[in-house]
Each structure stands twice: as C-alpha cells, then as structure tokens.
PLY file of the C-alpha trace (Angstrom):
ply
format ascii 1.0
element vertex 40
property float x
property float y
property float z
element edge 39
property int vertex1
property int vertex2
end_header
-29.44 -2.68 -2.60
-29.92 0.83 -3.86
-26.53 1.65 -3.72
-25.51 -1.56 -5.65
-27.93 -0.35 -8.53
-27.24 3.19 -8.42
-23.30 2.39 -9.04
-24.19 -0.40 -11.76
-25.93 2.56 -13.44
-23.30 5.05 -12.72
-20.81 2.65 -14.20
-22.87 1.87 -17.40
-23.62 5.64 -17.91
-20.70 7.71 -16.74
-17.88 6.12 -19.34
-20.89 7.16 -21.80
-21.35 10.82 -20.76
-17.32 11.17 -20.05
-16.26 9.55 -22.97
-14.29 12.41 -24.04
-12.86 12.31 -20.97
-11.97 8.74 -20.79
-8.32 8.99 -21.50
-7.82 11.58 -18.80
-9.64 9.18 -16.59
-7.52 6.39 -17.25
-4.76 8.43 -16.54
-6.33 9.93 -13.36
-7.30 6.19 -12.40
-6.62 7.12 -8.52
-8.83 9.92 -8.84
-11.74 8.19 -10.40
-11.72 5.49 -7.89
-12.27 8.11 -5.26
-14.97 9.81 -7.09
-16.94 6.46 -7.45
-16.36 6.03 -3.65
-17.54 9.47 -2.80
-20.87 8.99 -5.00
-21.70 5.33 -2.93
0 1
1 2
2 3
3 4
4 5
5 6
6 7
7 8
8 9
9 10
10 11
11 12
12 13
13 14
14 15
15 16
16 17
17 18
18 19
19 20
20 21
21 22
22 23
23 24
24 25
25 26
26 27
27 28
28 29
29 30
30 31
31 32
32 33
33 34
34 35
35 36
36 37
37 38
38 39
C-alpha cells in the first residue's frame, strides 16, 4: 500500500519537477520506466 501511494505521488511530482526534460523522458521512455521500477 505504501509503495502504491509513493508511486502515485511520484507520478504526480516527477513530471512537474522534470517538466523541461519531459520531451527527453518521452524519448527515453524505456529508461524512464526502468527508473520507476528502480524507485519502487
């Protein structure tokens, strides 16, 4: 449950914090997913 809540907040916060890099993240979607998995 805690991990899900953390993931939820990260899903909201990361795009806001990394907004200037969002295009780069979309380009490196695979690496972005790996980062999420690593965080959880």
